[in-house]
N, C-alpha and C positions, 0 to 999 in steps of 0.2 A: 518222270512223265514217260507215258506210254508211248510207243513207236506206233505211228500209224502204217497202215498197209499201203503197199505201192498201187493197188487195185483201186484205193479211194482217192489217189491224186488225178486230177483232170489234167488235160493236155495244156491248158492254160497255165496251170499251176507248174507243170515241168517247164514250160516255156519260160515263165518268169524266172524259176531257178536257173535254167540255162544262160537267160541274159545276165543275171546278176554275178554268175560266176565268171563268165566272159568279160564283165565289166572289171572284175578283179577283188570280188569278196570272196572271203574264204568259204571252203566246203562246211566246214564246222560251224560258220555262223549262219548259212543257209539251212543246215539241219536243225540248229536251235529254233530259227523261225517257224519252221514246218512241223517240229516234234518228230524229225527223223534222227537215223544215226549217221555219221559221215561218211561210212562206207556205201549206205544206200545212194546217198547223195552224189557221190563220186560215181556212182554205177550209172546213175540218170545223165549227169552233165558231161561226162568226159567225152562221151562220143561225138559231143556237138562242139567242143572246145576245138581252138585253133591247134594246129601241131606245134609241139615243142620245139624249141630252138634246135638245129642241128647240132649235135655233138662232135661233129667231124673236126678233126685238127689240119693245121695248114701242113704244108709240106714243105722241104728245102728252106730256102732264105725265109718264106714266110713264117716259119717256125722259129721263134725266139732261141729255142734250145737247140736248133739243128747247126750242125758244125760242118755241114759240105754244102756248096752251091750246087745249083742243077749242073752247072757245067763241069764241076768236080765228079759228079755222079756219072755223065755222060761220058768222061774221060776213063773213069775205071771201068766201066762197061766194055767200052770200046777198046782199051788197051789189054784187059784180059781176053775179050774175044779174037782179037788178033794173035795172041798167043806168045808165049817166049817170057812171061813173067808171072811171078807167083802171086798168090793172094797176101802173102807176107810182106813181099815187096811192095805191093801197092798200099798196102795198109801202114807201111813206113813213111812212105812218099807222102801219103795225105795225114799222118798222124792220127790214125785212127784204129781201131781194133781189127784184128784179122775176122772176127765173127761180123763186123759191119760190113767188111768187102764182101765177105761170103752172101749176106744176105742182099746185097746189091747185085750179085752176080746170079744168085739163084732167083731173084725176083720175090723174094720174102719180104724186103724192105724196099723203099723207093719205088713203089708198084706204080707210081704215076707216069713212069717212061715205058712201062710195058703195056699199058691198058687193062691186062690182065697178066696172069702167071706166063712167063716165057715158054714154058713146057707143055 
């Protein structure tokens, strides 16, 4: 089957393709109906599709793999900021790696407590 040219597609046809895509029909199925290839259909319908679900991950206790509570993170930061304790000591107290403590202190991890980088 020979692919159609984009210029031969009316606005109504494009609107129909978008509606079919938004309702859940695959791009491949739509392409077959109109004699197009899937990348062409993707080019036409993706700008009109609803945004993809956010891929952001949960922080702290909302993340099932998280080992620290929000209060523990705050405690690590405030204790280190006050001075007199090493990162290694904090790591032992909380049963976490020294690199995790370093990430908390420098703002590389647990950034929800900084809003942005602390520096």
